[in-house]
N, C-alpha and C positions, 0 to 999 in steps of 0.2 A: 423333729423333722420340719422343714420349711413348707408351710401350707400356702402362703400367699405368693403372688408373682413378685419376684425380685427385679427391680429396675437394673438394666444393664449398667447404668452409670454407677449405681451403688456397688455392684459386683466388681467393676473395674477399679473403683476407689479402694475397696478392701484389698484387692490383689496388689495394687500399687504400693501399699504400705508394708508389704512383706519384705524382709531383709534378703538381699542377694547373697550369693556364695562368698564367703570371706577370702577364699584363696582358690579360685577356679583353676582347673588343670586343662591345658590345651589338648593333651592326649585323650582326655575323656570328652572333649568338645562340650564343656560345661557352660553353655550359654543359657542364662535364665530366660525363659519365655517371657516376652513382653506382656504387660498387663492387658493391653488392648487385644492382642492375639488370643491370650488365654480367655478373656471375657467373651470374645466372639465365638470361640470354640465351645466353651461351656454353655453359652446361651443357646447356640444351635442344638447342642446335644440335649439340653434340658427342655426347652420350649418348642424347638422345631421338630424333635424326634422322640421326645419322652424317654430319654435314655439316662436320666440322672435322678430325678425326684423319686424317692422310694426304692432306688436300685442299689445293688452291690457294685461298687466302683473300685477299680484298681488303677493306680498310676505307676507305670513302669519307668524306671529312671527318674524318680520323682524330684531329684535335686532338692531345692529349698521348699518344694511343696505347693507351688501355686495352683496347679490343676487339681490336686487332691483337696486342698483347702477350699477351692472354689466349688467343687462338687459337694463338699460337706455344707458349705454356706447355702447352697441352693436346695438342700434337702435330701441328699443321698441317704439311704438307710444305713449303709456301712461303707467305709472308705479305708483302703489300704494303700500306703505309699512305700515303694521299694527302691532302694538305691545302694550301690556298692560302696559309695563314698561316705565315710563316717561323718566328716565335717559337714557335708551337705545335709544329712539326715538330722544332725544336731541343730542345724539352722532351721530346718523344717519344724522341729519340735518347738523351738523358740517362736517361730512364726505362728504356730497353732495356738500357743498360749496367748500371744499378743492379740490374736483375732478372736479369742474366747472359744476356740474350737478344739481344745486339747483333748476332750473326751469323745470327739467325733471321728478321729482318724487314728488308725494303727500305723506306726512307722516301723519299717524293717530295714536293718542294715544287712545287705546280702546281695549276691548276684541274682540276676533275673532268672537264671536256670533253676533256682531253688523254689520258684513259685509253682504251686500246684492248685488244683481245684478249678472251679468255674465261677466267673464273675459276669454280671449282666453287661457291664461296660468297661472297656479298657481305654484309658487316656494316655497319650505319650507324645513327648517331643524328643525323639531319639537322636543319637548322634547321626549326622548325615553321612558318615563314612569317609570324611575328607582326610582325617588323621589315621584312622584305622579302617581300611577297606572292608566293607561287608558288615560293619557294626550295626547299621540300620536294619539289615536283614535278620540278625539275631532277635532284635526287638519285635519285628513283625511276626516272625515265626512263633515266639512265645505269646504274643498278644492273641494270635489266631488260635493257639492251643487252649488258652484259658478264658477267652472272652467271647461273648455272643455277638457283640458289636464293638468295633475298634475305631477310635478317632486318633489319627496319627499324622504328624507333620513331617514333610519331607522336602528336600531341595527341589525347587521348581525346575521343570524341563522347558518352561515357556520363556524363551529369550526375546520373543517378539516385542518390540518397544511399545506397540499399541496396546497389547494385553497388559504389560507391566504398568503402563501409564494409566490405564483404566483402574487397575487395582490400587495404585497410589492415590488416585483421585477419589476412591471410595464410592464409586457410582453404584447406587442402589444396593448397597450391602455386599456380602461376599459374592465373588464372581465365579460362576461355574466354568470349569475348564476340562479339557480332556486329560486322562491319566497318562503317565509315563508307560510306554509299551513294555519296558522291562518290568516295572512294578506290577503291571497288569498280569503278566505271565507269572511272576513270582508269587503274587497273592493268590492267583488261581491254583497254582501248583501246591500251595500250602493250605488249601481248604477255605479260601475266602472269596467273596464276591463284592466288587466295588459298587457301592450304592451311589456315591457322589464324590466329586473332587472340587474343592474351592481354592482359588488363588487368593492369597493374602499377602500382606507386606510385613516383614519382620525388621525391627530396628535393634541393632546391638551397639553398645558403646565401645570405645577403645579399651581392650582388656589385656591383650598380649603384645609382646614386642614386635611380632610380625604384622600387626595391624597398622595400616597407613593412614586411616581416617579417624576423626574424633567420633563419628557416628556413621554406621553403615546401614543403609536401608536396601532391602532386597526382597524379591518375591519368594514365597514358599507355597507349597500345596498341602492343603488339609484333606486327607483321605478319610472317608466314612466307609467302613468295610463291614459287611455282614459275614459272620463265620458260620461254617457248617458244623459248629461245635454242638454235639448232642450228648456230651458226657453228663453224668448225674451228680458228680461231686459239686459241692458248694464252696463258697468262700470260707466257711467255717472249717472245712477240711484243711485248707491251706494254713489257717491260723493254728490248727492243732498240730501241724507238722513243723513247728518253729524251734525245735530243740537246739538246732545248730545255728540259730540266728539270734541277734540282739534286737529286742523290740523296745520301743518307748511308747 
């Protein structure tokens, strides 16, 4: 377990060395979270809110594993990464070996519906629901079912140029913003309470034929959500129910 304070620069450098998805699918919205966004998210969770070090952490839709590996690097007690895409999980396994964290993370190939038990912290960069309407809601529902606190990235509702400009300028770290009215209702209806929302900027390279720019930079919102999860199951319960899943 990581005992000392990790520099954010070191965390971002480690995350930047992970291999991206070899053949991402547009229908699954497989955009690898950028190293700077992942580092900001993890650093806030670890040192701003004490939700990583010594905790049981789950990454839903882990893809190539950046958030899960970052949590392990920072000192999570137990980390599980789940994704339905075999190629993504195999890449995550390679990344864990490259980072020297292969014994610190359990990787699962399976749908998020198979997840059971309770984790201290859930991390996720879910599909925004652009290709499959409502995809982000499935992830939120599952995260609130199994996590005590959830860190989730969503498409920003803030189109005001002044707000987006401040985010891009990186003034005084993450910028607190108001939540989406729809997500506020949805999260409340599913047993969650929004603690904070931060506006960040995501950059994605040209990946698919319908992309028109070499790099696209846009605002996203990071939600920190407390769950009213009072179930007694642990992460070990989930790992014991893995008969129908392939683990690495």
